C-alpha positions as CSV (number, residue, x, y, z in Angstrom):
1,X,-107.8,126.4,102.6
2,X,-109.3,125.8,106.0
3,X,-112.6,125.6,107.9
4,X,-113.5,128.8,109.7
5,X,-112.6,129.2,113.4
6,X,-114.8,127.9,116.2
7,X,-116.8,131.1,116.6
8,X,-117.4,131.6,112.9
9,X,-120.3,130.5,110.8
10,X,-120.0,127.8,108.2
11,X,-121.5,127.7,104.7
12,X,-123.2,124.3,104.7
13,X,-125.1,122.1,102.4
14,X,-126.2,118.4,102.2
15,X,-125.1,116.5,99.1
16,X,-124.0,113.3,97.4
17,X,-120.5,113.3,96.0
18,X,-120.1,112.4,92.4
19,X,-117.7,109.4,92.2
20,X,-114.4,109.6,90.4
21,X,-115.3,107.7,87.3
22,X,-118.6,109.6,86.7
23,X,-116.8,112.9,87.5
24,X,-114.2,112.3,84.9
25,X,-116.8,111.7,82.2
26,X,-118.7,114.9,83.3
27,X,-115.4,116.8,83.3
28,X,-114.6,115.6,79.8
29,X,-118.0,116.9,78.6
30,X,-117.3,120.2,80.3
31,X,-113.8,120.5,78.7
32,X,-115.3,119.8,75.3
33,X,-117.8,122.7,75.7
34,X,-115.2,125.0,77.2
35,X,-113.0,124.7,74.1
36,X,-115.6,126.7,72.3
37,X,-116.9,128.8,75.1
38,X,-114.5,131.1,77.0
39,X,-117.2,132.0,79.5
40,X,-117.0,128.6,81.2
41,X,-114.8,128.0,84.2
42,X,-114.5,124.2,84.8
43,X,-115.5,122.6,88.1
44,X,-112.8,120.3,89.5
45,X,-113.9,116.6,89.2
46,X,-113.2,116.1,93.0
47,X,-115.7,119.0,93.8
48,X,-118.6,117.7,91.7
49,X,-121.7,116.8,93.8
50,X,-125.5,116.6,93.7
51,X,-126.9,119.1,96.3
52,X,-129.9,117.8,98.3
53,X,-130.4,120.9,100.5
54,X,-128.5,124.2,100.7
55,X,-128.4,125.6,104.3
56,X,-126.2,128.7,103.9
57,X,-124.3,130.3,106.7
58,X,-124.9,128.3,109.9
59,X,-123.4,128.3,113.4
60,X,-120.6,125.8,113.8
61,X,-122.5,124.5,116.9
62,X,-125.3,123.2,114.6
63,X,-123.1,120.6,113.1
64,X,-123.7,117.9,115.7
65,X,-127.5,118.2,115.5
66,X,-127.4,118.2,111.7
67,X,-125.3,115.1,111.7
68,X,-127.8,113.4,114.0
69,X,-130.7,114.3,111.7
70,X,-128.8,113.0,108.6
71,X,-127.9,109.8,110.4
72,X,-131.6,109.1,110.7
73,X,-132.4,110.0,107.1
74,X,-129.5,107.9,105.8
75,X,-130.4,104.8,107.9
76,X,-133.9,104.8,106.4
77,X,-132.7,105.2,102.8
78,X,-131.5,102.2,100.8
79,X,-128.6,102.7,98.4
80,X,-129.6,103.5,94.8
81,X,-128.1,104.3,91.4
82,X,-127.6,107.8,89.8
83,X,-127.0,108.5,86.1
84,X,-126.0,111.9,84.7
85,X,-127.7,112.9,81.4
86,X,-128.4,116.1,79.5
87,X,-127.4,119.7,80.2
88,X,-129.2,122.5,81.9
89,X,-129.0,126.0,83.4
90,X,-131.4,127.8,85.7
91,X,-132.9,130.3,83.3
92,X,-135.0,131.8,86.1
93,X,-131.9,133.0,87.8
94,X,-130.4,136.0,86.1
95,X,-127.8,135.9,85.0
96,X,-127.4,132.1,84.7
97,X,-124.3,131.2,86.7
98,X,-124.0,127.4,86.5
99,X,-124.0,124.8,83.7
100,X,-125.0,121.4,85.0
101,X,-125.8,117.8,84.0
102,X,-129.1,116.4,85.0
103,X,-129.2,113.6,87.5
104,X,-131.7,110.8,87.4
105,X,-132.0,107.9,89.8
106,X,-132.9,104.2,89.8
107,X,-135.2,103.2,91.3
108,X,-137.0,106.2,89.8
109,X,-137.7,109.0,92.3
110,X,-135.0,107.9,94.8
111,X,-133.2,111.3,94.5
112,X,-136.3,113.3,95.0
113,X,-137.4,111.2,97.9
114,X,-134.0,111.6,99.6
115,X,-134.1,115.3,99.1
116,X,-137.5,115.5,100.5
117,X,-136.5,113.4,103.6
118,X,-133.5,115.6,104.1
119,X,-135.6,118.8,103.9
120,X,-138.2,117.4,106.4
121,X,-135.5,116.4,108.9
122,X,-133.9,119.9,108.7
123,X,-137.3,121.6,109.0
124,X,-137.7,119.8,112.3
125,X,-134.4,121.5,113.4
126,X,-135.8,124.9,112.5
127,X,-134.3,125.3,109.0
128,X,-136.7,126.7,106.3
129,X,-138.1,124.7,103.5
130,X,-136.5,125.2,100.0
131,X,-138.0,128.1,98.0
132,X,-137.8,126.4,94.6
133,X,-138.8,122.9,93.2
134,X,-136.0,120.4,93.6
135,X,-134.0,119.8,90.4
136,X,-131.4,117.1,90.8
137,X,-128.1,118.0,89.0
138,X,-124.4,118.2,89.2
139,X,-122.7,121.5,88.3
140,X,-119.9,120.9,85.7
141,X,-118.9,124.5,84.9
142,X,-119.6,128.0,86.1
143,X,-119.8,131.2,84.1
144,X,-117.2,133.8,84.4
145,X,-118.6,136.9,86.1
146,X,-120.2,139.3,83.6
147,X,-120.2,136.8,80.7
148,X,-122.9,134.8,79.0
149,X,-123.0,131.4,77.4
150,X,-121.6,131.2,73.9
151,X,-123.8,129.9,71.0
152,X,-122.2,126.4,70.9
153,X,-123.1,125.9,74.5
154,X,-126.6,127.1,73.9
155,X,-127.0,124.7,71.0
156,X,-125.7,121.9,73.3
157,X,-128.4,122.8,75.9
158,X,-131.1,122.6,73.2
159,X,-129.8,119.3,71.8
160,X,-129.4,117.5,75.1
161,X,-132.1,118.6,77.6
162,X,-131.3,117.9,81.3
163,X,-132.2,114.4,82.3
164,X,-132.6,113.1,78.8
165,X,-130.4,111.2,76.3
166,X,-127.3,109.1,76.8
167,X,-125.7,109.2,80.2
168,X,-122.4,110.8,80.8
169,X,-121.8,108.5,83.7
170,X,-123.6,106.1,86.1
171,X,-122.8,105.0,89.6
172,X,-124.1,103.6,92.8
173,X,-124.8,106.0,95.7
174,X,-124.3,104.9,99.3
175,X,-123.1,107.9,101.3
176,X,-124.9,111.1,102.3
177,X,-122.7,114.1,103.3
178,X,-122.9,117.3,105.3
179,X,-120.5,119.5,103.4
180,X,-118.9,122.9,103.9
181,X,-118.0,125.4,101.1
182,X,-114.5,126.9,101.5
183,X,-113.0,129.8,99.7
184,X,-109.7,129.1,97.9
185,X,-107.6,130.8,95.3
186,X,-109.7,129.6,92.3
187,X,-113.1,130.1,93.8
188,X,-114.6,127.5,96.2
189,X,-113.8,123.9,97.2
190,X,-115.9,121.6,99.2
191,X,-115.1,119.4,102.2
192,X,-117.1,116.7,103.9
193,X,-117.8,117.5,107.6
194,X,-119.8,114.4,108.3
195,X,-120.7,111.3,106.2
196,X,-123.6,108.9,106.6
197,X,-124.0,105.5,105.1
198,X,-127.3,104.8,103.4
199,X,-129.3,101.9,104.8
200,X,-127.3,102.2,108.0
201,X,-124.5,100.2,106.5
């Protein structure tokens, strides 16, 4: 697994990493569901994250400018807390490909504000605005190609709507990351290219 060569394009996104303790709780919920749903392929705890902005394929030469923009966003954002609660899928994307836990922040609105600040900073660099409303979440499992969610998973989605109910995990957030998606033998893995402390710490 390696980052593409100097002349290649990189598949980039901006995200918050899910910390180890919360990721293990989320992974436990994903394993429980997968026991009754063969369509689910589990996301490795180390790869769990909350995407703030997906950029897609970008020239490697953009990384320095992106890092500078994210430095500015991070410096103006105080650390906050994120809790993961409820389950969701994007029903408007056919077929649904990801099972995720909703993410909610404290103070309320911190995640949405950070995502908006990231979007605005990237628009100033010439990147387009997102095409859909922002839904904060952490993907915990992906559907095997050509399969659909089993009934037990559907019932779990109905019983625990995203962002509601007891939290699977809760953690402080203090680092914003520019990340790259890398192909590997089991799908994709994710690597930090640059990291930026919230509040300028």
